[in-house]
All heavy atoms as an XYZ file, in Angstrom:
835
protein
N       0.821     -1.197      0.014
C       0.010      0.007     -0.020
C       0.885      1.236      0.001
O       0.602      2.215     -0.678
C      -0.950     -0.033      1.209
C      -1.991      1.034      1.185
S      -3.340      0.597      0.114
C      -4.702      0.479      1.177
N       1.961      1.260      0.716
C       2.869      2.431      0.785
C       3.518      2.639     -0.580
O       3.815      3.736     -0.950
C       3.943      2.270      1.822
C       3.396      2.549      3.206
O       2.352      3.179      3.369
N       4.056      2.072      4.240
N       3.743      1.521     -1.338
C       4.354      1.670     -2.638
C       3.454      2.429     -3.575
O       3.963      3.339     -4.327
C       4.642      0.255     -3.281
C       5.754     -0.456     -2.563
O       6.580      0.221     -1.906
O       5.810     -1.690     -2.653
N       2.169      2.228     -3.489
C       1.209      2.988     -4.349
C       1.241      4.454     -3.949
O       1.312      5.316     -4.844
C      -0.220      2.426     -4.169
C      -1.303      3.156     -4.946
C      -1.013      3.065     -6.446
C      -2.658      2.564     -4.642
N       1.243      4.772     -2.689
C       1.278      6.158     -2.236
C       2.559      6.818     -2.659
O       2.561      7.997     -3.099
C       1.107      6.237     -0.710
N       3.671      6.109     -2.599
C       4.966      6.709     -3.019
C       4.988      6.937     -4.486
O       5.534      7.941     -4.949
C       6.127      5.746     -2.600
C       6.335      5.665     -1.129
O       5.874      6.604     -0.433
O       6.955      4.724     -0.655
N       4.375      6.067     -5.303
C       4.382      6.262     -6.718
C       3.511      7.392     -7.177
O       3.762      8.047     -8.187
C       3.932      4.984     -7.448
C       4.961      3.932     -7.509
C       4.483      2.755     -8.239
N       3.525      2.030     -7.412
C       2.818      1.008     -7.741
N       2.912      0.538     -8.940
N       1.965      0.454     -6.898
N       2.456      7.682     -6.413
C       1.516      8.747     -6.788
C       2.033     10.107     -6.393
O       1.546     11.104     -6.896
C       0.152      8.458     -6.191
C      -0.445      7.213     -6.759
C      -1.839      6.982     -6.320
N      -2.651      8.078     -6.866
C      -3.817      8.413     -6.418
N      -4.339      7.751     -5.418
N      -4.509      9.386     -6.961
N       2.928     10.191     -5.461
C       3.427     11.472     -4.978
C       4.421     12.062     -5.972
O       5.307     11.371     -6.463
C       4.087     11.336     -3.624
C       4.390     12.615     -2.939
C       4.743     12.439     -1.517
C       4.963     13.787     -0.857
N       5.224     13.689      0.554
N       4.218     13.325     -6.281
C       5.093     14.012     -7.269
C       6.521     14.109     -6.706
O       6.715     14.349     -5.520
C       4.554     15.416     -7.536
N       7.474     13.946     -7.596
C       8.856     14.101     -7.261
C       9.242     15.505     -7.665
O       9.161     15.887     -8.841
C       9.759     13.079     -7.968
C       9.373     11.637     -7.549
C      11.213     13.342     -7.682
C      10.015     10.552     -8.339
N       9.645     16.334     -6.688
C       9.932     17.700     -6.918
C      11.406     18.046     -6.592
O      11.951     17.491     -5.647
C       9.059     18.593     -6.070
C       7.542     18.443     -6.275
C       6.791     19.306     -5.307
C       7.122     18.768     -7.703
N      11.953     18.964     -7.376
C      13.280     19.491     -7.074
C      13.147     20.540     -5.932
O      12.039     21.021     -5.661
C      13.871     20.174     -8.326
C      14.191     19.190     -9.411
C      13.394     19.127    -10.560
C      15.269     18.355     -9.323
C      13.680     18.251    -11.571
C      15.589     17.430    -10.337
C      14.758     17.401    -11.444
N      14.211     20.814     -5.262
C      14.148     21.753     -4.118
C      13.531     23.090     -4.451
O      12.718     23.614     -3.657
C      15.614     21.949     -3.731
C      16.265     20.625     -4.111
C      15.568     20.221     -5.392
N      13.801     23.632     -5.638
C      13.199     24.897     -6.024
C      11.701     24.800     -6.108
O      10.926     25.667     -5.729
C      13.783     25.398     -7.327
C      13.328     26.783     -7.773
C      14.037     27.206     -9.048
C      13.558     28.598     -9.448
N      14.219     29.049    -10.665
N      11.208     23.683     -6.643
C       9.773     23.422     -6.805
C       9.143     23.207     -5.424
O       8.040     23.680     -5.168
C       9.523     22.212     -7.686
C       9.963     22.431     -9.113
C      10.060     21.145     -9.899
O      10.293     20.096     -9.333
N       9.930     21.258    -11.200
N       9.848     22.527     -4.519
C       9.370     22.334     -3.177
C       9.219     23.694     -2.464
O       8.228     23.918     -1.750
C      10.312     21.441     -2.358
C      10.312     20.019     -2.832
C      11.425     19.171     -2.202
O      12.362     19.729     -1.590
N      11.328     17.896     -2.323
N      10.135     24.559     -2.696
C      10.118     25.939     -2.084
C       8.904     26.663     -2.602
O       8.211     27.392     -1.877
C      11.381     26.691     -2.395
C      11.428     28.035     -1.714
C      12.702     28.780     -1.987
C      12.657     30.110     -1.243
N      13.620     31.069     -1.719
N       8.589     26.565     -3.914
C       7.449     27.247     -4.485
C       6.167     26.721     -3.814
O       5.257     27.508     -3.488
C       7.398     27.066     -6.021
C       8.551     27.830     -6.641
C       6.024     27.466     -6.594
C       8.775     27.513     -8.118
N       6.025     25.399     -3.648
C       4.834     24.854     -2.996
C       4.743     25.304     -1.523
O       3.646     25.581     -1.038
C       4.869     23.342     -3.072
C       4.108     22.691     -4.193
C       4.173     21.175     -4.146
C       2.682     23.131     -4.230
N       5.883     25.341     -0.826
C       5.883     25.813      0.551
C       5.375     27.314      0.592
O       4.595     27.651      1.460
C       7.253     25.719      1.197
C       7.553     24.308      1.692
C       8.768     24.276      2.632
N       9.975     24.913      2.026
C      10.851     24.267      1.284
N      10.713     22.980      0.997
N      11.927     24.909      0.844
N       5.864     28.066     -0.339
C       5.413     29.477     -0.391
C       3.913     29.583     -0.674
O       3.217     30.358     -0.056
C       6.212     30.225     -1.485
O       7.588     30.229     -1.171
C       5.747     31.695     -1.581
N       3.453     28.738     -1.579
C       1.990     28.681     -1.866
C       1.231     28.351     -0.595
O       0.250     29.007     -0.239
C       1.693     27.713     -2.970
C       0.196     27.450     -3.259
C      -0.517     28.736     -3.711
C       0.021     26.364     -4.290
N       1.673     27.322      0.120
C       1.035     26.932      1.361
C       1.036     28.074      2.377
O       0.022     28.321      3.033
N       2.179     28.733      2.530
C       2.262     29.873      3.445
C       1.303     30.979      3.055
O       0.666     31.572      3.893
C       3.684     30.406      3.510
C       4.655     29.476      4.240
C       6.098     29.942      4.056
O       6.365     31.037      3.539
O       6.969     29.184      4.499
N       1.229     31.255      1.744
C       0.309     32.313      1.279
C      -1.163     31.968      1.575
O      -1.951     32.831      1.950
C       0.478     32.557     -0.241
C       1.811     33.199     -0.573
O       2.480     33.712      0.321
N       2.190     33.135     -1.811
N      -1.498     30.687      1.361
C      -2.863     30.245      1.676
C      -3.142     30.351      3.170
O      -4.211     30.832      3.596
C      -3.092     28.782      1.162
C      -3.120     28.781     -0.340
C      -4.335     28.198      1.775
C      -3.074     27.373     -0.964
N      -2.158     29.989      3.962
C      -2.311     30.064      5.434
C      -2.521     31.550      5.878
O      -3.380     31.859      6.655
C      -1.106     29.476      6.145
C      -1.168     29.504      7.649
C       0.041     28.759      8.255
C      -0.059     28.660      9.719
N       1.088     27.876     10.289
N      -1.666     32.423      5.289
C      -1.791     33.843      5.635
C      -3.180     34.399      5.238
O      -3.762     35.220      5.946
C      -0.687     34.637      4.986
C       0.685     34.466      5.643
C       1.769     35.085      4.739
C       0.733     35.068      7.029
N      -3.623     34.033      4.029
C      -4.933     34.463      3.560
C      -6.054     34.017      4.510
O      -6.955     34.774      4.818
C      -5.179     33.965      2.159
N      -5.942     32.763      4.952
C      -6.932     32.243      5.907
C      -6.896     33.083      7.205
O      -7.951     33.465      7.716
C      -6.691     30.796      6.183
C      -7.634     30.199      7.217
C      -7.367     28.763      7.570
N      -6.053     28.485      8.102
C      -5.632     28.746      9.360
N      -6.494     29.278     10.211
N      -4.443     28.465      9.782
N      -5.677     33.306      7.701
C      -5.553     33.991      8.977
C      -6.008     35.463      8.869
O      -6.609     35.983      9.812
C      -4.133     33.903      9.496
C      -3.778     32.548     10.023
C      -2.429     32.492     10.604
C      -2.202     31.169     11.274
N      -1.861     31.267     12.658
N      -5.689     36.096      7.750
C      -6.162     37.486      7.497
C      -7.683     37.569      7.568
O      -8.261     38.571      7.977
C      -5.679     37.981      6.165
C      -4.247     38.395      6.110
C      -3.901     39.049      4.769
N      -2.524     38.804      4.453
C      -2.067     37.955      3.536
N      -2.912     37.306      2.726
N      -0.771     37.807      3.325
N      -8.333     36.538      7.138
C      -9.774     36.474      7.120
C     -10.331     36.011      8.485
O     -11.513     35.877      8.653
C     -10.291     35.573      6.013
C     -10.080     36.198      4.644
C     -10.145     35.112      3.564
N     -10.054     35.679      2.203
C      -8.945     36.206      1.662
N      -7.794     36.188      2.353
N      -8.946     36.678      0.449
N      -9.418     35.740      9.413
C      -9.743     35.258     10.733
C     -10.628     34.002     10.717
O     -11.581     33.852     11.435
C     -10.398     36.385     11.554
C      -9.500     37.574     11.724
C     -10.152     38.684     12.520
O     -11.332     38.690     12.813
N      -9.314     39.706     12.860
N     -10.239     33.115      9.817
C     -10.926     31.812      9.685
C     -10.060     30.738     10.296
O      -8.834     30.712     10.064
C     -11.229     31.487      8.194
C     -12.105     32.470      7.474
C     -12.101     32.172      5.965
C     -13.481     32.462      8.060
N     -10.657     29.833     11.030
C      -9.913     28.701     11.632
C      -9.876     27.569     10.615
O     -10.697     27.460      9.689
C     -10.595     28.246     12.908
O     -11.883     27.701     12.586
C     -10.720     29.350     13.915
N      -8.887     26.693     10.799
C      -8.841     25.466     10.024
C     -10.092     24.630     10.205
O     -10.591     24.067      9.245
C      -7.588     24.642     10.374
C      -6.313     25.222      9.850
C      -5.094     24.339     10.174
O      -5.138     23.543     11.073
N      -4.029     24.548      9.437
N     -10.610     24.636     11.427
C     -11.826     23.885     11.700
C     -13.003     24.387     10.859
O     -13.755     23.616     10.288
C     -12.157     23.924     13.191
C     -13.383     23.132     13.576
C     -13.664     23.198     15.051
C     -14.917     22.402     15.337
N     -15.319     22.527     16.732
N     -13.146     25.710     10.789
C     -14.217     26.271     10.038
C     -14.080     26.001      8.536
O     -15.062     25.613      7.872
C     -14.294     27.803     10.252
C     -15.430     28.535      9.523
C     -16.788     28.043      9.999
C     -15.334     30.062      9.773
N     -12.854     26.130      8.030
C     -12.597     25.802      6.596
C     -12.905     24.331      6.356
O     -13.484     23.962      5.348
C     -11.130     26.147      6.227
C     -10.890     27.653      6.302
C     -10.804     25.635      4.823
C     -11.562     28.508      5.285
N     -12.478     23.493      7.277
C     -12.771     22.066      7.142
C     -14.258     21.783      7.057
O     -14.700     20.992      6.226
C     -12.153     21.286      8.332
O     -12.441     19.919      8.223
N     -15.031     22.436      7.921
C     -16.458     22.252      7.918
C     -17.072     22.787      6.614
O     -18.007     22.166      6.086
C     -17.091     22.944      9.141
C     -16.763     22.309     10.431
C     -17.109     23.160     11.659
O     -17.608     24.297     11.510
O     -16.914     22.660     12.786
N     -16.614     23.922      6.103
C     -17.125     24.511      4.884
C     -16.817     23.720      3.637
O     -17.579     23.716      2.677
C     -16.635     25.931      4.742
C     -17.230     26.932      5.690
C     -16.742     28.343      5.406
N     -17.315     29.296      6.317
C     -17.018     30.585      6.317
N     -16.166     31.064      5.393
N     -17.583     31.417      7.161
N     -15.630     23.100      3.648
C     -15.182     22.446      2.411
C     -15.273     20.973      2.404
O     -15.263     20.298      1.344
C     -13.699     22.811      2.160
O     -12.877     22.314      3.269
C     -13.466     24.301      2.013
N     -15.314     20.397      3.604
C     -15.276     18.934      3.707
C     -13.874     18.335      3.637
O     -13.680     17.133      3.611
N     -12.907     19.200      3.584
C     -11.467     18.792      3.600
C     -11.102     18.501      5.042
O     -11.373     19.330      5.927
C     -10.564     19.846      2.985
C     -10.932     20.073      1.511
C      -9.138     19.408      3.133
C     -10.187     21.214      0.869
N     -10.418     17.382      5.261
C     -10.029     17.019      6.642
C      -9.031     18.019      7.198
O      -8.236     18.653      6.415
C      -9.434     15.619      6.665
O      -8.151     15.630      6.087
N      -9.009     18.216      8.472
C      -7.997     19.137      9.100
C      -6.572     18.742      8.757
O      -5.709     19.575      8.581
C      -8.282     19.007     10.586
C      -9.746     18.613     10.669
C      -9.957     17.742      9.470
N      -6.341     17.411      8.657
C      -4.991     16.940      8.329
C      -4.589     17.464      6.911
O      -3.489     17.902      6.728
C      -4.905     15.420      8.417
C      -5.050     14.927      9.862
C      -3.606     14.889      7.782
C      -5.209     13.459     10.038
N      -5.499     17.308      5.971
C      -5.264     17.767      4.575
C      -5.039     19.274      4.557
O      -4.186     19.787      3.844
C      -6.343     17.312      3.656
O      -6.412     15.862      3.672
C      -6.063     17.714      2.200
N      -5.839     19.981      5.344
C      -5.698     21.463      5.415
C      -4.284     21.826      5.905
O      -3.672     22.742      5.345
C      -6.753     22.077      6.288
C      -8.176     22.049      5.762
C      -9.159     22.648      6.756
C      -8.289     22.790      4.468
N      -3.814     21.126      6.910
C      -2.492     21.403      7.421
C      -1.454     21.124      6.317
O      -0.457     21.862      6.176
C      -2.217     20.599      8.699
C      -2.886     21.182      9.928
C      -2.398     20.586     11.200
N      -2.761     19.182     11.375
C      -3.936     18.735     11.828
N      -4.863     19.634     12.211
N      -4.200     17.484     11.976
N      -1.651     20.021      5.591
C      -0.726     19.733      4.496
C      -0.711     20.799      3.456
O       0.336     21.141      2.899
C      -1.087     18.345      3.876
C      -0.763     17.173      4.766
C      -1.144     15.867      4.112
C      -0.724     14.670      4.941
N      -1.050     13.396      4.262
N      -1.911     21.301      3.103
C      -2.002     22.371      2.106
C      -1.224     23.582      2.604
O      -0.449     24.178      1.828
C      -3.481     22.750      1.810
C      -4.169     21.648      1.074
C      -3.582     24.100      1.103
C      -5.688     21.783      0.954
N      -1.364     23.943      3.830
C      -0.714     25.136      4.360
C       0.780     24.914      4.519
O       1.534     25.856      4.704
C      -1.373     25.527      5.700
C      -2.772     26.081      5.477
C      -3.441     26.602      6.711
O      -2.848     26.502      7.824
O      -4.542     27.168      6.585
N       1.244     23.675      4.389
C       2.667     23.391      4.412
C       3.221     23.224      2.997
O       4.418     23.052      2.789
C       2.960     22.113      5.205
C       2.777     22.321      6.705
C       3.098     21.036      7.485
C       2.903     21.258      8.933
N       3.187     20.056      9.729
N       2.312     23.205      2.007
C       2.723     23.082      0.610
C       3.042     21.633      0.254
O       3.961     21.363     -0.521
N       2.324     20.689      0.811
C       2.568     19.296      0.548
C       2.236     18.920     -0.882
O       1.125     19.195     -1.383
C       1.719     18.451      1.512
C       2.064     16.973      1.506
O       2.082     16.378      0.400
O       2.368     16.419      2.594
N       3.174     18.293     -1.563
C       2.982     17.900     -2.974
C       2.057     16.701     -3.116
O       1.574     16.450     -4.223
C       4.348     17.564     -3.609
N       1.781     16.035     -2.054
C       0.870     14.858     -2.119
C      -0.592     15.225     -2.113
O      -1.426     14.367     -2.331
N      -0.906     16.449     -1.893
C      -2.301     16.905     -1.864
C      -2.727     17.230     -3.276
O      -2.014     17.911     -4.013
C      -2.477     18.155     -0.952
C      -3.913     18.648     -0.967
C      -2.045     17.802      0.497
N      -3.927     16.804     -3.668
C      -4.381     17.018     -5.028
C      -4.599     18.520     -5.284
O      -4.936     19.280     -4.385
C      -5.668     16.271     -5.284
O      -6.776     16.925     -4.717
N      -4.479     18.876     -6.562
C      -4.710     20.285     -6.940
C      -6.142     20.627     -6.715
O      -6.480     21.771     -6.406
C      -4.250     20.538     -8.392
C      -4.220     22.032     -8.645
C      -5.183     19.810     -9.351
C      -3.472     22.429     -9.906
N      -7.024     19.626     -6.735
C      -8.446     19.891     -6.463
C      -8.645     20.359     -5.037
O      -9.478     21.238     -4.809
N      -7.888     19.780     -4.098
C      -8.019     20.226     -2.738
C      -7.464     21.620     -2.553
O      -8.002     22.435     -1.828
C      -7.307     19.240     -1.801
C      -8.086     18.015     -1.517
N      -7.847     16.822     -2.217
C      -9.060     17.740     -0.648
C      -8.706     15.933     -1.777
N      -9.443     16.460     -0.841
N      -6.342     21.925     -3.225
C      -5.809     23.281     -3.190
C      -6.877     24.253     -3.716
O      -7.099     25.328     -3.129
C      -4.513     23.390     -4.019
C      -3.282     22.997     -3.281
C      -2.803     21.689     -3.320
C      -2.533     23.945     -2.522
C      -1.638     21.325     -2.635
C      -1.406     23.580     -1.866
C      -0.938     22.239     -1.916
O       0.187     21.896     -1.254
N      -7.519     23.894     -4.837
C      -8.535     24.744     -5.421
C      -9.743     24.954     -4.497
O     -10.237     26.055     -4.342
C      -8.992     24.169     -6.778
C     -10.064     25.016     -7.521
C      -9.639     26.438     -7.750
C     -10.421     24.331     -8.833
N     -10.152     23.865     -3.838
C     -11.274     23.954     -2.931
C     -10.924     24.905     -1.752
O     -11.728     25.754     -1.353
C     -11.637     22.569     -2.350
O     -12.014     21.740     -3.453
C     -12.742     22.621     -1.345
N      -9.707     24.829     -1.268
C      -9.244     25.725     -0.201
C      -9.211     27.134     -0.674
O      -9.686     28.050      0.006
C      -7.856     25.286      0.250
C      -7.194     26.132      1.304
S      -7.917     25.786      2.951
C      -6.817     26.729      3.941
N      -8.675     27.378     -1.881
C      -8.647     28.751     -2.452
C     -10.089     29.284     -2.628
O     -10.332     30.451     -2.370
C      -7.920     28.756     -3.776
C      -6.373     28.538     -3.683
C      -5.800     28.291     -5.039
C      -5.721     29.773     -3.037
N     -10.991     28.412     -3.055
C     -12.370     28.844     -3.268
C     -13.004     29.280     -1.946
O     -13.753     30.253     -1.873
C     -13.217     27.743     -3.908
N     -12.685     28.549     -0.859
C     -13.211     28.893      0.442
C     -12.713     30.261      0.919
O     -13.348     30.929      1.718
C     -12.823     27.826      1.485
N     -11.562     30.650      0.368
C     -10.966     31.943      0.720
C     -11.285     33.011     -0.329
O     -10.774     34.159     -0.280
C      -9.440     31.799      0.858
C      -8.955     30.838      1.920
C      -7.452     30.615      1.807
C      -9.341     31.346      3.318
N     -12.161     32.660     -1.287
C     -12.548     33.530     -2.381
C     -11.326     33.929     -3.215
O     -11.188     35.073     -3.698
C     -13.273     34.779     -1.858
C     -14.089     35.466     -2.925
O     -14.533     34.819     -3.873
N     -14.277     36.768     -2.802
N     -10.429     32.951     -3.446
C      -9.196     33.174     -4.235
C      -9.080     32.179     -5.418
O      -8.011     32.135     -5.991
C      -8.001     33.070     -3.343
C      -7.853     34.117     -2.244
C      -6.698     33.782     -1.277
C      -7.601     35.517     -2.849
N     -10.143     31.473     -5.709
C     -10.032     30.466     -6.732
C      -9.603     31.010     -8.097
O      -8.889     30.354     -8.846
C     -11.385     29.714     -6.871
N     -10.030     32.220     -8.418
C      -9.720     32.801     -9.694
C      -8.237     33.020     -9.866
O      -7.703     33.055    -10.992
C     -10.459     34.111     -9.914
C     -11.953     33.952    -10.042
C     -12.370     33.074    -11.213
O     -11.791     33.210    -12.277
O     -13.257     32.223    -11.018
N      -7.503     33.123     -8.771
C      -6.062     33.278     -8.859
C      -5.427     32.086     -9.535
O      -4.435     32.275    -10.278
C      -5.439     33.414     -7.467
C      -5.715     34.761     -6.798
O      -6.398     35.582     -7.425
O      -5.204     35.032     -5.701
N      -5.965     30.919     -9.362
C      -5.429     29.703    -10.009
C      -5.559     29.792    -11.525
O      -4.686     29.327    -12.242
C      -6.064     28.462     -9.436
C      -5.385     27.143     -9.740
C      -3.962     27.120     -9.223
C      -6.163     26.010     -9.142
N      -6.613     30.421    -11.967
C      -6.828     30.539    -13.439
C      -5.776     31.468    -14.060
O      -5.608     31.397    -15.267
C      -8.216     31.082    -13.709
N      -5.117     32.278    -13.268
C      -4.111     33.202    -13.802
C      -2.733     32.539    -14.017
O      -1.877     33.159    -14.592
C      -3.977     34.445    -12.884
C      -5.238     35.243    -12.877
O      -5.903     35.335    -13.911
N      -5.551     35.835    -11.753
N      -2.563     31.376    -13.461
C      -1.284     30.650    -13.602
C      -1.028     30.421    -15.072
O      -1.882     29.926    -15.823
C      -1.293     29.333    -12.808
C      -0.027     28.515    -13.094
C      -1.432     29.610    -11.301
N       0.141     30.727    -15.538
C       0.619     30.553    -16.904
C      -0.130     31.401    -17.927
O      -0.006     31.210    -19.107
C       0.573     29.074    -17.307
N      -0.946     32.339    -17.451
C      -1.660     33.238    -18.351
C      -0.699     34.090    -19.157
O      -0.861     34.264    -20.367
C      -2.651     34.074    -17.563
C      -3.501     35.015    -18.439
C      -4.481     35.775    -17.585
O      -4.493     35.704    -16.352
N      -5.334     36.545    -18.264
N       0.284     34.626    -18.517
C       1.278     35.451    -19.136
C       2.551     34.590    -19.346
O       3.444     34.604    -18.591
C       1.579     36.682    -18.305
C       2.569     37.623    -18.997
O       2.601     37.638    -20.241
O       3.260     38.381    -18.322
N       2.535     33.847    -20.460
C       3.607     32.884    -20.757
C       4.703     33.558    -21.564
O       4.833     33.332    -22.785
C       3.011     31.715    -21.524
C       3.987     30.612    -21.757
O       5.097     30.628    -21.167
O       3.663     29.693    -22.575
N       5.490     34.333    -20.892
C       6.558     35.109    -21.562
C       7.560     34.184    -22.269
O       7.960     34.376    -23.386
C       7.265     36.021    -20.591
C       8.327     36.903    -21.153
C       8.957     37.839    -20.172
O       8.362     38.126    -19.134
O      10.094     38.278    -20.450
N       7.987     33.127    -21.570
C       8.967     32.211    -22.147
C       8.402     31.503    -23.374
O       9.054     31.374    -24.404
C       9.427     31.188    -21.126
C      10.455     30.222    -21.616
C      11.743     30.642    -21.859
C      10.110     28.902    -21.846
C      12.697     29.754    -22.365
C      11.075     27.985    -22.320
C      12.355     28.400    -22.562
N       7.167     31.043    -23.275
C       6.477     30.376    -24.408
C       6.382     31.289    -25.623
O       6.597     30.864    -26.737
N       6.057     32.518    -25.373
C       5.965     33.548    -26.487
C       7.338     33.751    -27.122
O       7.421     33.875    -28.331
C       5.408     34.851    -25.994
C       3.877     34.824    -25.917
C       3.225     36.180    -25.829
N       3.918     37.090    -24.920
C       3.742     37.165    -23.583
N       2.891     36.388    -23.000
N       4.365     38.003    -22.834
N       8.392     33.804    -26.316
C       9.730     33.961    -26.871
C      10.111     32.798    -27.763
O      10.686     32.998    -28.836
C      10.759     34.137    -25.738
C      10.727     35.517    -25.102
C      11.762     35.645    -23.983
C      11.658     36.988    -23.338
N      12.626     37.121    -22.266
N       9.778     31.589    -27.323
C      10.062     30.409    -28.146
C       9.267     30.459    -29.438
O       9.809     30.154    -30.515
C       9.721     29.128    -27.380
C      10.591     28.744    -26.204
C       9.970     27.580    -25.428
C      11.971     28.412    -26.655
N       8.007     30.823    -29.331
C       7.147     30.896    -30.519
C       7.678     31.977    -31.465
O       7.754     31.766    -32.694
C       5.721     31.235    -30.063
C       4.722     31.138    -31.240
C       3.294     31.410    -30.717
O       3.130     32.222    -29.804
N       2.367     30.732    -31.318
N       8.057     33.153    -30.943
C       8.547     34.228    -31.759
C       9.872     33.818    -32.450
O      10.064     34.131    -33.626
C       8.781     35.470    -30.929
C       7.449     36.118    -30.465
O       6.404     35.678    -30.954
O       7.523     37.069    -29.664
N      10.728     33.150    -31.711
C      12.009     32.706    -32.320
C      11.730     31.748    -33.477
O      12.387     31.813    -34.491
C      12.875     32.035    -31.263
N      10.788     30.831    -33.272
C      10.400     29.919    -34.357
C       9.833     30.647    -35.527
O      10.193     30.344    -36.694
C       9.391     28.878    -33.821
C       9.067     27.809    -34.792
C       8.135     26.797    -34.165
C       7.755     25.702    -35.158
N       6.862     24.730    -34.567
N       8.970     31.629    -35.282
C       8.367     32.410    -36.376
C       9.458     33.248    -37.114
O       9.413     33.341    -38.324
C       7.294     33.356    -35.817
C       6.057     32.665    -35.290
C       5.116     33.667    -34.591
C       5.317     31.923    -36.419
N      10.393     33.802    -36.364
C      11.494     34.532    -37.011
C      12.329     33.615    -37.837
O      12.790     34.011    -38.904
C      12.310     35.281    -35.973
C      11.619     36.484    -35.335
C      12.498     37.041    -34.231
C      11.275     37.572    -36.345
N      12.578     32.410    -37.379
C      13.344     31.435    -38.131
C      12.617     31.031    -39.435
O      13.203     30.832    -40.446
N      11.273     30.910    -39.346
C      10.513     30.639    -40.558
C      10.591     31.754    -41.536
O      10.633     31.519    -42.748
C       9.061     30.345    -40.164
N      10.658     33.010    -41.062
C      10.778     34.135    -41.932
C      12.111     34.107    -42.700
O      12.153     34.416    -43.874
C      10.688     35.431    -41.153
C       9.249     35.795    -40.731
O       8.325     35.121    -41.237
O       9.085     36.708    -39.931
N      13.152     33.680    -42.020
C      14.483     33.628    -42.658
C      14.488     32.569    -43.763
O      15.065     32.768    -44.811
C      15.575     33.320    -41.635
C      15.826     34.509    -40.703
C      16.903     34.194    -39.676
C      17.065     35.302    -38.686
N      18.021     34.986    -37.676
N      13.820     31.432    -43.473
C      13.754     30.346    -44.442
C      12.943     30.723    -45.684
O      13.255     30.406    -46.776
C      13.221     29.074    -43.812
C      14.189     28.438    -42.816
C      13.552     27.217    -42.215
C      14.416     26.668    -41.126
N      13.813     25.523    -40.421
N      11.862     31.438    -45.378
C      10.895     31.779    -46.479
C      11.256     33.098    -47.118
O      10.633     33.469    -48.091
N      12.232     33.796    -46.599
C      12.646     35.063    -47.166
C      11.629     36.208    -46.949
O      11.606     37.110    -47.708
N      10.816     36.087    -45.895
C       9.833     37.099    -45.662
C      10.328     38.162    -44.714
O      10.963     38.108    -43.839
C       8.529     36.468    -45.063
C       7.886     35.568    -46.053
C       6.634     35.032    -45.445
C       5.949     34.046    -46.422
N       4.784     33.481    -45.886
């Protein structure tokens, strides 16, 4: 049974782990700013207190759906939709490819 849990958990590099920890801290701060307890969030969302603590620690084993549910309880769900919206790196790659095509086609 532990083998299945280990296989399902994402393998993250330290920089990625730090990003998740920061996300967890931001969620925790947002909850505290609203003066909401973990117990109240748990009751509103149906997420167990253990999972809420994991979210606030940035645990990679928690599903993105649980993170979204927590954000929704804090009225922050739309923030998730903004992830990768401004894809500067992707645009640079696309532009470089387009410029390369112009050189080949003589345009």
